[in-house]
C-alpha positions as CSV (number, residue, x, y, z in Angstrom):
1,M,57.7,-172.2,-50.2
2,G,58.9,-170.9,-53.7
3,E,57.6,-168.0,-55.5
4,Q,54.2,-169.5,-57.4
5,M,53.1,-169.0,-61.2
6,Q,50.1,-169.1,-63.0
7,I,50.3,-171.3,-66.1
8,G,50.7,-168.3,-68.2
9,E,54.4,-168.1,-66.9
10,V,55.0,-171.5,-66.8
11,A,54.4,-171.6,-70.3
12,E,56.1,-168.6,-72.0
13,R,58.9,-170.6,-69.0
14,T,58.7,-173.9,-71.0
15,G,58.1,-173.1,-74.8
16,L,54.7,-174.7,-74.1
17,S,51.4,-174.2,-74.9
18,L,48.8,-173.2,-71.9
19,R,46.6,-176.2,-73.5
20,T,49.1,-178.7,-74.0
21,I,49.9,-177.6,-69.7
22,R,46.8,-178.4,-68.8
23,Y,46.0,-181.6,-71.3
24,Y,49.4,-183.2,-69.4
25,E,47.7,-181.7,-66.0
26,E,44.4,-183.7,-67.3
27,V,46.7,-187.9,-68.2
28,G,48.3,-187.0,-65.3
29,L,52.3,-186.2,-65.8
30,V,51.8,-183.2,-63.5
31,V,49.2,-181.1,-61.4
32,P,49.6,-177.4,-60.3
33,S,51.3,-177.3,-56.7
34,A,48.4,-175.6,-55.3
35,R,45.8,-173.0,-56.7
36,S,44.6,-169.9,-56.4
37,Q,41.4,-168.9,-54.4
38,G,39.7,-168.1,-57.1
39,G,40.3,-171.8,-58.2
40,F,44.0,-170.9,-61.1
41,R,46.8,-173.8,-60.8
42,L,49.4,-172.6,-59.1
43,Y,52.7,-174.4,-59.6
44,L,56.0,-174.0,-58.6
45,E,59.6,-174.0,-59.8
46,P,59.7,-178.3,-59.3
47,D,56.6,-178.2,-62.0
48,V,58.4,-176.3,-64.3
49,E,61.6,-179.3,-64.0
50,R,59.2,-181.8,-64.8
51,L,56.9,-180.0,-67.8
52,L,60.8,-179.1,-69.0
53,L,61.3,-183.0,-68.1
54,I,57.7,-183.9,-69.8
55,K,59.6,-181.9,-73.0
56,R,62.2,-183.8,-73.0
57,M,61.3,-186.6,-73.1
58,K,58.4,-186.2,-76.6
59,P,61.1,-185.9,-79.3
60,L,62.0,-188.8,-78.2
61,G,59.7,-191.0,-78.8
62,F,58.1,-191.4,-75.2
63,Q,54.3,-193.0,-75.3
64,L,52.5,-191.2,-72.3
65,D,52.3,-194.4,-70.4
66,E,55.8,-194.3,-70.6
67,M,55.5,-190.7,-69.4
68,R,54.4,-191.8,-66.4
69,D,56.7,-194.7,-65.5
70,L,59.8,-192.7,-65.7
71,L,58.3,-189.7,-64.0
72,A,57.7,-191.9,-61.4
73,I,61.5,-193.5,-61.4
74,L,62.1,-190.0,-61.0
75,D,60.2,-189.0,-58.3
76,P,61.9,-189.3,-55.2
77,L,61.9,-192.0,-53.2
78,P,61.4,-192.9,-49.5
79,D,63.9,-193.9,-47.5
80,D,62.5,-197.7,-47.3
81,A,61.8,-197.9,-51.1
82,P,63.4,-200.8,-53.0
83,V,65.6,-200.1,-54.8
84,D,66.7,-202.4,-57.8
85,E,63.3,-202.6,-60.1
86,P,63.1,-198.9,-61.0
87,A,67.7,-198.8,-61.0
88,T,66.3,-201.2,-64.0
89,R,63.4,-200.0,-65.7
90,L,65.5,-196.7,-65.8
91,R,68.2,-198.3,-67.7
92,Q,66.0,-199.7,-69.4
93,Y,65.1,-195.9,-70.2
94,S,67.9,-194.7,-71.1
95,A,69.2,-196.8,-73.6
96,T,65.6,-196.6,-75.3
97,A,67.0,-192.6,-75.5
98,E,70.2,-193.2,-76.2
99,Q,68.8,-195.6,-79.4
100,A,66.2,-192.1,-80.0
101,C,69.5,-190.2,-80.2
102,E,71.3,-191.8,-82.2
103,D,67.8,-192.3,-84.5
104,L,67.7,-188.7,-85.0
105,R,71.3,-188.0,-85.1
106,A,70.9,-190.5,-88.8
107,K,68.2,-189.1,-89.9
108,L,70.0,-185.5,-89.4
109,R,72.6,-186.8,-91.2
110,V,70.0,-186.7,-93.8
111,A,68.9,-184.5,-93.7
112,E,71.8,-182.3,-93.6
113,E,73.2,-184.6,-96.9
114,F,70.0,-183.5,-98.5
115,A,70.3,-180.0,-97.6
116,A,73.4,-180.1,-99.3
117,L,72.4,-181.3,-102.2
118,L,69.9,-178.4,-102.9
119,H,72.4,-175.6,-102.3
120,T,74.6,-177.6,-104.8
121,Q,71.5,-177.5,-107.5
122,L,70.3,-173.9,-106.3
123,S,74.7,-172.6,-106.7
124,T,75.0,-175.0,-110.1
125,H,71.4,-173.4,-111.8
126,R,72.1,-170.0,-110.3
127,R,76.0,-170.2,-112.3
128,Q,73.9,-171.5,-115.5
129,T,71.0,-168.5,-115.4
130,G,74.1,-166.2,-114.8
131,S,76.5,-167.0,-117.7
132,A,72.8,-166.9,-119.9
133,L,71.8,-163.9,-119.4
134,S,75.9,-162.6,-119.7
135,Q,75.4,-164.2,-123.1
136,S,71.9,-163.2,-124.7
137,P,72.3,-159.6,-127.0
């Protein structure tokens, strides 16, 4: 069995808040691997990896039910489980993630264009202000 971590260490490693980790537990996205005798949540490395996976899904717009479904697909399957249906759903989620990435890249391009425009305006303003100051009596 791997090293057990309390929720604070998991929060630090994942960049998620304690509240968010507890919420993900409440909605069934992650379950601590164990509890200490005092009732503290104890997590293992696979739990941390699962939380990092959830963290990656969030900015792509996946809803809780989609996250739950995708996590169920990605969980190790029993040897006798049929593979076709999860593979089909996984392809759909993959396409959804790719589209979300493309949408984010488009938004980033627009944001970068806007930032460049502001930078140009700032440079122009500085030149105008600087030349006005040098012409003052």
